C-alpha positions in Angstrom: 21.9 22.6 -0.5 24.9 20.4 -0.9 25.3 17.1 0.8 28.3 16.6 3.0 30.1 13.3 3.5 28.6 13.3 7.0 25.1 13.4 5.6 25.8 10.5 3.3 27.5 8.5 6.1 24.5 9.1 8.4 22.1 7.9 5.8 24.2 4.7 5.4 24.2 4.2 9.2 20.4 4.7 9.3 19.9 2.1 6.5 22.2 -0.4 8.2 20.4 0.1 11.6 17.0 -0.5 9.9 18.4 -3.6 8.2 19.6 -5.0 11.6 16.2 -4.5 13.1 14.4 -7.8 14.0 10.6 -8.1 14.4 9.2 -8.4 17.9 6.4 -10.8 17.3 4.9 -10.3 20.8 4.3 -6.6 20.2 0.8 -5.8 19.3 2.0 -2.8 17.2 4.8 -4.7 15.4 3.0 -4.5 12.0 2.9 -0.7 12.1 6.4 -0.5 13.3 7.7 -2.7 10.5 5.7 -0.7 8.0 7.2 2.6 9.3 10.7 1.1 9.2 10.3 -0.1 5.6 9.0 3.3 4.6 11.8 5.1 6.4 14.4 2.8 4.7 12.9 3.5 1.3 13.0 7.2 1.9 16.6 7.1 3.1 17.6 5.1 0.0 15.9 7.6 -2.2 17.6 10.5 -0.5 20.9 8.8 -0.7 20.4 8.3 -4.4 19.6 12.0 -4.8 22.7 13.1 -2.9 25.0 10.7 -4.7 23.8 11.8 -8.2 23.0 15.5 -8.0 21.8 17.1 -11.3 
């Protein structure tokens, strides 16, 4: 499967949105949400690296 410019752009947008996210300290589930966001960001970065440097 080949990555399109749209796929790469969407990954960049996702990463930017996750970077803009601010913690909501009053939420009881904030720690889990922050952990999920960090994991999603890491997976998006890894996928972006794969798409940018195909073998």
